[in-house]
C-alpha positions in Angstrom: -45.9 -23.7 45.8 -44.7 -27.0 46.7 -40.9 -27.3 47.2 -38.1 -30.1 46.7 -35.7 -31.2 49.3 -33.0 -29.0 50.5 -30.2 -28.3 47.9 -27.1 -30.4 48.6 -24.2 -28.7 49.9 -21.8 -29.4 46.7 -24.3 -27.0 44.5 -22.9 -24.1 46.5 -19.9 -24.4 44.9 -20.6 -25.3 41.4 -17.6 -24.9 38.7 -17.9 -21.5 36.4 -18.1 -22.2 32.8 -14.6 -22.0 31.6 -13.0 -21.5 28.1 -14.2 -24.8 26.4 -17.7 -24.4 25.4 -19.2 -21.0 25.4 -22.3 -22.5 27.2 -23.7 -25.7 28.7 -27.6 -26.0 28.6 -29.8 -28.5 30.0 -33.2 -29.9 28.3 -35.7 -30.0 31.2 -37.0 -33.5 29.9 -34.3 -34.6 31.8 -35.7 -33.5 35.5 -39.1 -33.7 34.6 -40.1 -35.7 37.6 -38.8 -33.1 39.6 -40.5 -30.4 37.5 -43.7 -32.0 38.2 -43.0 -31.6 41.8 -42.1 -28.1 41.8 -41.0 -26.2 38.6 -39.6 -23.1 40.5 -37.4 -25.2 43.0 -36.0 -27.4 40.0 -35.2 -24.4 38.0 -33.4 -23.1 41.2 -31.4 -26.4 41.3 -30.6 -26.3 37.6 -29.1 -22.9 38.1 -27.3 -24.1 41.2 -25.7 -26.8 39.1 -24.3 -24.2 36.9 -26.4 -24.5 34.1 -27.3 -20.7 32.5 -29.6 -22.1 29.6 -32.7 -24.1 29.7 -34.6 -26.3 26.9 -38.3 -26.8 27.8 -40.3 -29.8 27.1 -43.7 -28.6 28.3 -44.4 -26.0 30.9 -46.1 -28.3 33.6 -49.0 -26.2 33.7 -47.2 -23.0 34.7 -48.2 -19.6 33.0 -45.2 -18.5 30.5 -45.2 -14.9 32.6 -44.7 -16.9 35.9 -42.1 -19.2 34.0 -40.3 -16.0 32.8 -39.9 -14.6 36.3 -38.7 -17.6 37.5 -36.0 -17.8 34.8 -35.1 -14.3 35.6 -34.8 -14.7 39.3 -32.6 -17.7 39.0 -30.3 -16.3 36.2 -31.4 -18.7 33.3 -32.4 -18.0 29.9 -34.4 -20.6 27.6 -33.5 -20.0 24.0 -35.4 -23.1 22.9 -38.2 -25.3 23.6 -39.7 -28.7 22.3 -43.3 -27.8 21.1 -45.5 -29.5 18.6 -45.3 -27.4 15.7 -47.4 -29.0 13.3 -50.7 -29.4 15.2 -52.1 -26.2 14.4 -51.5 -24.0 17.6 -48.1 -22.3 16.0 -50.0 -18.7 16.8 -50.2 -19.6 20.8 -46.8 -21.1 20.7 -45.4 -18.1 19.1 -47.3 -15.9 21.8 -45.6 -18.2 24.7 -42.1 -18.0 22.9 -42.3 -14.1 22.9 -42.9 -14.2 26.7 -40.4 -16.7 27.5 -37.6 -15.4 25.1 -37.3 -18.5 22.8 -35.2 -18.1 20.0 -36.0 -21.7 18.6 -39.2 -23.7 18.5 -38.1 -27.3 17.8 -40.2 -30.2 16.6 -39.0 -33.0 18.9 -40.1 -35.7 16.7 -42.7 -37.0 14.3 -45.8 -39.0 15.0 -45.8 -42.5 14.0 -48.2 -41.7 10.8 -45.9 -39.4 9.7 -42.8 -41.8 9.4 -44.6 -44.4 7.0 -42.7 -43.2 3.8 -40.3 -40.8 2.3 -43.2 -38.9 1.0 -44.4 -38.5 4.6 -41.2 -36.9 5.6 -41.3 -34.7 2.4 -44.7 -33.5 3.7 -43.2 -33.0 7.3 -40.4 -30.8 5.6 -42.9 -28.9 3.5 -44.9 -28.0 6.7 -41.6 -27.2 8.9 -40.8 -24.5 6.1 -44.4 -23.0 6.1 -44.1 -22.8 9.9 -40.9 -21.4 9.9 -42.0 -18.7 7.5 -44.5 -17.6 10.3 -42.1 -17.9 13.1 -39.6 -15.9 11.4 -42.3 -13.1 10.8 -42.3 -13.4 14.8 -38.4 -13.2 15.3 -38.3 -16.7 16.1 -36.6 -19.5 14.2 -37.7 -23.4 13.7 -35.6 -26.6 14.2 -36.0 -30.2 13.9 -34.8 -32.7 16.7 -33.7 -36.3 15.3 -34.3 -39.7 17.1 -32.7 -42.9 15.2 -35.8 -43.7 13.1 -35.1 -40.8 10.5 -31.7 -42.7 9.6 -33.7 -46.2 8.7 -33.4 -46.1 4.8 -36.2 -46.9 2.8 -35.7 -47.7 -1.0 -32.1 -46.5 -0.4 -33.2 -42.9 0.7 -32.5 -41.9 4.4 -35.3 -39.8 5.7 -33.1 -37.7 7.7 -31.5 -36.6 4.5 -34.7 -35.8 3.0 -35.4 -33.3 5.7 -32.0 -31.9 5.1 -32.5 -31.4 1.5 -36.3 -30.1 1.6 -36.2 -27.8 4.4 -35.1 -24.5 3.6 -31.8 -23.8 5.2 -32.4 -20.2 5.6 -35.7 -21.2 7.9 -35.4 -24.4 9.4 -32.3 -25.6 11.6 -31.4 -29.1 12.8 -31.1 -29.8 16.5 -28.7 -32.9 16.5 -29.1 -35.6 18.8 -25.7 -36.8 19.2 -26.7 -40.2 20.9 -29.5 -41.0 18.8 -27.4 -40.2 15.6 -24.6 -42.4 17.1 -27.3 -45.2 17.8 -28.3 -45.0 14.1 -24.4 -45.7 13.1 -24.2 -42.3 11.5 -21.1 -40.2 12.1 -22.1 -36.5 13.4 -19.0 -34.7 11.7 -19.7 -36.2 8.1 -23.2 -34.6 8.5 -21.5 -31.4 9.8 -19.1 -31.1 6.8 -21.9 -31.9 4.5 -24.2 -29.5 5.6 -22.1 -26.5 7.2 -24.1 -24.2 9.4 -27.4 -26.5 9.4 -27.0 -27.5 13.1 -27.7 -24.7 15.5 -28.6 -26.6 18.4 -27.5 -30.2 20.2 -28.7 -32.7 22.7 -25.4 -34.1 24.3 -25.7 -37.3 25.9 -23.3 -40.6 26.1 -23.5 -44.0 25.0 -22.2 -46.9 27.0 -20.8 -50.1 25.9 -24.3 -51.8 25.6 -25.5 -48.9 23.8 -27.5 -47.7 26.4 -27.6 -43.8 27.1 -25.8 -42.4 29.9 -24.4 -39.4 31.5 -21.6 -37.3 29.4 -18.3 -38.6 30.3 -19.5 -41.9 31.5 -19.6 -43.8 27.8 -17.7 -44.1 24.8 -18.9 -41.2 22.5 -15.9 -38.9 21.6 -17.1 -35.5 22.3 -13.8 -33.7 22.2 -14.0 -34.8 18.5 -17.5 -34.4 17.6 -17.7 -31.1 19.3 -14.4 -29.8 17.8 -16.5 -29.5 14.8 -19.1 -27.3 16.3 -18.0 -24.1 14.1 -18.4 -26.1 11.2 -22.0 -27.4 12.1 -22.9 -24.1 13.2 -23.7 -25.3 17.0 -24.7 -22.6 19.6 -26.3 -24.5 22.0 -25.3 -27.3 23.8 -28.1 -29.1 25.6 -27.2 -32.1 28.1 -30.2 -34.6 28.4 -30.9 -37.9 29.4 -34.2 -39.6 28.6 -34.1 -41.7 31.7 -31.6 -41.0 34.6 -31.5 -42.8 37.6 -30.6 -40.2 39.6 -31.9 -36.6 37.7 -29.7 -34.6 40.0 -26.5 -36.9 39.7 -27.1 -37.1 36.0 -27.2 -33.3 35.2 -24.3 -32.5 37.6 -22.0 -35.4 36.0 -22.7 -34.2 32.6 -22.4 -30.5 33.3 -19.1 -31.2 35.1 -17.8 -33.1 32.3 -18.6 -30.5 29.5 -17.7 -27.6 31.5 -14.0 -29.0 32.0 -13.6 -29.9 28.4 -10.7 -28.1 26.7 -10.7 -28.4 22.6 -7.5 -28.5 20.7 -6.8 -25.3 18.8 
């Protein structure tokens, strides 16, 4: 097994999660380049930073049983994973979820051909409901993760609103990506108020003055206000993510410390 460079000294004194957010997780897409070098060493590094939860976006060729051993070794859990829910491999995905302890399987996006019209979003919602019924019988929930294209109005109808309306709230949750929702000019607090309890997971990433993605705390999104609405939203899992970090280690450490030290008004 290959390994990464030695862990930096600062990781030996990573801060403990305080009384702000109950848990701070990491979407492993952020460190995918490191994962391709060594899955085990990357998971160890993530744990050393202080994260307790991770969300997978691919398993990098590692068998689920081996991944689970590494998670256990480093004190990590993986409550969620981004998977292709709608491509006909649901049984295998659920088998893997059982081994890895996933509570949620998340559809990360929709293929281009399924974004063409409101009707295609309605069909996607029906497919998510069907997948969720099967998943629920195995003790797993289904969720949908947004980008910004779902908020582009078509004939006065917002596709994201179609997904919310046409998916069964008892079956399908939403993983709200706060950066992409803000990029689309939408207010997450309004969605939380209109659809309480629908948003069980979120991706936390910031936006700089040019509208580009940046680490949490280096941008202009008001996470104290946004995450202050977490109970209304139903949020239970908060995954840091950066799609293209210049320095993945610096990125995940900066965002972790920012979220870990947040204290919310009572």
